[in-house]
C-alpha positions as CSV (number, residue, x, y, z in Angstrom):
1,M,-10.2,-19.0,-32.1
2,L,-10.1,-19.2,-28.3
3,T,-12.2,-21.9,-26.6
4,P,-14.0,-20.6,-23.5
5,R,-12.9,-22.3,-20.4
6,P,-15.5,-24.3,-18.6
7,T,-16.9,-22.7,-15.4
8,D,-15.7,-24.4,-12.2
9,P,-18.9,-25.0,-10.1
10,N,-16.8,-25.2,-7.0
11,A,-15.3,-21.8,-7.7
12,A,-18.7,-20.2,-8.1
13,A,-20.0,-21.9,-4.9
14,H,-16.9,-20.8,-3.0
15,E,-17.4,-17.2,-4.1
16,R,-21.0,-17.2,-3.0
17,V,-20.2,-18.6,0.4
18,Y,-17.3,-16.2,0.8
19,R,-19.2,-13.1,0.0
20,S,-22.2,-14.0,2.1
21,L,-20.1,-14.9,5.2
22,R,-17.9,-11.9,4.8
23,Q,-21.0,-9.6,4.8
24,Q,-22.5,-11.4,7.8
25,V,-19.3,-11.0,9.8
26,M,-18.7,-7.3,8.8
27,H,-22.3,-6.3,9.7
28,G,-22.2,-8.1,13.0
29,E,-24.8,-10.8,12.2
30,M,-22.7,-13.2,14.3
31,D,-21.6,-13.0,17.9
32,P,-18.0,-12.6,18.9
33,G,-16.4,-16.0,19.3
34,Q,-19.2,-17.8,17.5
35,S,-18.2,-21.2,16.3
36,L,-18.6,-22.4,12.7
37,T,-18.1,-25.8,11.1
38,L,-17.4,-26.7,7.5
39,R,-20.2,-29.2,7.7
40,G,-22.6,-26.7,9.0
41,L,-21.6,-24.1,6.4
42,G,-21.9,-26.7,3.6
43,K,-25.4,-27.6,4.8
44,A,-26.5,-23.9,5.2
45,Y,-25.3,-22.9,1.7
46,G,-26.1,-26.2,0.0
47,V,-22.4,-26.8,-1.1
48,S,-19.8,-29.4,-0.6
49,M,-16.9,-29.2,1.9
50,T,-14.5,-27.9,-0.7
51,P,-16.0,-24.5,-1.5
52,A,-16.9,-24.1,2.2
53,R,-13.2,-24.8,3.2
54,E,-11.9,-22.4,0.5
55,A,-14.2,-19.6,1.6
56,V,-13.2,-20.0,5.3
57,R,-9.5,-20.0,4.2
58,R,-9.9,-16.6,2.5
59,L,-11.8,-15.2,5.5
60,V,-9.2,-16.4,8.0
61,A,-6.5,-14.7,5.8
62,E,-8.6,-11.4,6.0
63,G,-9.0,-11.7,9.8
64,A,-12.8,-12.1,9.5
65,L,-12.6,-15.6,11.0
66,T,-10.0,-17.3,13.3
67,L,-8.7,-20.8,13.0
68,S,-7.3,-22.4,16.1
69,S,-4.5,-25.0,16.2
70,S,-7.2,-27.6,16.9
71,G,-9.1,-26.6,13.8
72,R,-11.9,-24.6,15.5
73,I,-13.3,-21.9,13.3
74,S,-14.9,-18.9,14.9
75,T,-15.6,-15.2,14.6
76,P,-13.1,-12.8,16.1
77,E,-13.2,-12.3,19.9
78,L,-11.1,-9.2,20.5
79,T,-9.0,-8.2,23.5
80,P,-9.1,-4.5,24.6
81,E,-5.6,-4.2,23.3
82,R,-6.6,-5.5,19.9
83,I,-9.6,-3.1,19.8
84,E,-7.4,-0.2,20.6
85,E,-5.0,-1.2,17.8
86,L,-7.8,-1.4,15.3
87,A,-9.2,1.9,16.4
88,A,-5.8,3.5,15.9
89,I,-5.8,2.1,12.3
90,R,-9.2,3.6,11.6
91,A,-8.2,6.9,13.1
92,L,-5.2,7.0,10.6
93,L,-6.9,5.7,7.5
94,E,-10.5,7.1,7.5
95,P,-9.8,10.8,8.0
96,E,-7.3,10.6,5.1
97,M,-9.9,8.9,2.8
98,A,-12.5,11.4,3.8
99,A,-10.2,14.3,3.0
100,R,-9.4,12.8,-0.4
101,A,-13.1,12.4,-1.0
102,L,-13.9,16.1,-0.2
103,P,-13.0,17.6,-3.6
104,R,-15.5,15.1,-5.2
105,A,-18.2,15.5,-2.6
106,H,-20.9,16.8,-4.9
107,F,-24.4,17.6,-3.7
108,A,-25.8,14.2,-4.7
109,L,-23.3,12.4,-2.6
110,I,-24.1,14.6,0.4
111,E,-27.8,13.9,-0.1
112,R,-27.1,10.1,-0.4
113,L,-25.1,10.2,2.9
114,A,-27.9,12.1,4.6
115,A,-30.4,9.5,3.5
116,I,-28.2,6.6,4.8
117,N,-27.9,8.5,8.1
118,L,-31.7,8.6,8.4
119,L,-31.8,4.8,8.0
120,N,-29.1,4.6,10.6
121,G,-31.2,6.7,13.0
122,E,-34.3,4.5,12.3
123,A,-32.2,1.4,13.1
124,A,-31.1,3.0,16.4
125,V,-34.7,3.8,17.3
126,R,-35.8,0.2,16.6
127,G,-32.9,-1.1,18.6
128,D,-31.8,-3.1,15.5
129,A,-28.1,-3.5,16.2
130,V,-27.3,-5.4,12.9
131,A,-29.0,-2.7,10.8
132,Y,-27.3,0.0,12.9
133,V,-23.8,-1.5,12.1
134,R,-24.7,-2.1,8.5
135,T,-25.9,1.5,7.8
136,N,-23.1,3.0,9.8
137,L,-20.5,1.2,7.7
138,E,-22.5,2.1,4.5
139,F,-22.3,5.8,5.5
140,H,-18.5,5.6,5.7
141,R,-18.0,3.4,2.7
142,T,-20.1,5.6,0.5
143,L,-18.0,8.6,1.4
144,Y,-14.7,6.8,1.1
145,L,-15.5,5.4,-2.4
146,R,-15.3,9.0,-3.6
147,A,-11.6,9.1,-2.5
148,Q,-10.7,6.7,-5.2
149,T,-8.1,5.0,-3.0
150,P,-8.9,1.3,-3.4
151,A,-5.8,0.0,-1.4
152,M,-6.8,2.2,1.6
153,L,-10.4,1.1,1.4
154,A,-9.4,-2.6,1.2
155,M,-7.3,-2.1,4.4
156,C,-10.2,-0.3,6.0
157,E,-12.6,-3.1,5.2
158,T,-10.2,-5.7,6.7
159,V,-10.4,-3.7,10.0
160,W,-14.2,-3.5,9.8
161,L,-14.3,-7.2,9.3
162,Q,-12.4,-7.9,12.5
163,L,-14.6,-5.4,14.4
164,G,-18.0,-6.4,13.1
165,P,-19.2,-8.9,15.7
166,T,-17.7,-6.9,18.6
167,M,-19.3,-3.7,17.3
168,R,-22.7,-5.3,17.1
169,A,-22.3,-6.7,20.6
170,L,-21.5,-3.2,21.9
171,Y,-24.5,-1.5,20.3
172,A,-26.8,-4.2,21.5
173,R,-25.4,-3.7,25.0
174,V,-25.5,0.1,25.2
175,K,-28.9,0.3,23.5
176,R,-28.3,3.6,21.7
177,R,-31.4,5.2,20.3
178,D,-29.9,7.9,18.2
179,P,-27.6,8.1,15.2
180,P,-23.9,9.1,15.8
181,Q,-23.9,12.9,16.3
182,H,-20.5,13.0,14.5
183,H,-22.3,11.9,11.3
184,R,-24.0,15.3,11.3
185,M,-20.7,17.0,11.8
186,I,-19.3,15.0,8.8
187,L,-22.2,16.2,6.7
188,A,-21.8,19.8,7.8
189,A,-18.0,19.7,7.0
190,L,-18.7,18.2,3.6
191,K,-21.2,21.0,2.8
192,A,-18.8,23.7,4.0
193,G,-15.7,22.2,2.2
194,D,-14.0,22.2,5.6
195,E,-11.2,19.7,5.4
196,P,-9.8,20.1,9.0
197,G,-13.4,19.9,10.4
198,L,-14.0,16.8,8.3
199,R,-10.9,15.0,9.5
200,L,-11.7,15.8,13.1
201,A,-15.4,14.7,12.8
202,V,-14.4,11.4,11.1
203,R,-11.6,10.7,13.6
204,T,-13.8,11.3,16.5
205,D,-16.7,9.3,15.1
206,V,-14.6,6.1,14.4
207,T,-12.7,6.2,17.7
208,Q,-15.4,7.2,20.2
209,G,-17.6,4.1,20.0
210,L,-14.5,1.9,20.0
211,R,-13.4,3.5,23.3
212,H,-16.5,1.9,24.9
213,L,-15.4,-1.5,23.5
214,A,-11.9,-1.3,24.9
215,G,-13.2,0.1,28.3
């Protein structure tokens, strides 16, 4: 009979810190270049330095945080060249995932996407940049999950992580008050089963906003 292995409290604490921080960075809840400390993270999450350090190590590996040679931990602060590179990756990956999701885009999925898009519009009207980024990414992720391409989605989320703080800073600066018009085009293409139209709408949607960042 196998004896269950004892649960490592540090492992559970590290996973909790990792998931929470990852979500905050992806949704732009932190500013670009914002500094973090292991001591501060430990205090904020009520954990010791060990799980905080392990969570940071994982997030640095994913590009969600940066670690300088002096040991400074911060959120990504992207150059225009880096933004352009990440936009190019999105333009390659996301239309492909959307096209693979199209055969499985049943009515309930399209209704779900339309509901998320309404929340995205409400966040825009309120000027809530964090909610805007969160619902925007939720719209895309909900569609791409139907593609059943976990490796592609993991790559895509790594790009979203690196862009999160910068995207939030952009939306806060431009003060948009309407949801992305290309979301409506994505919904229309899904309803029509129009793969070329869907690819174009997704590609335009994920690159247009990033052009403002790199400008």
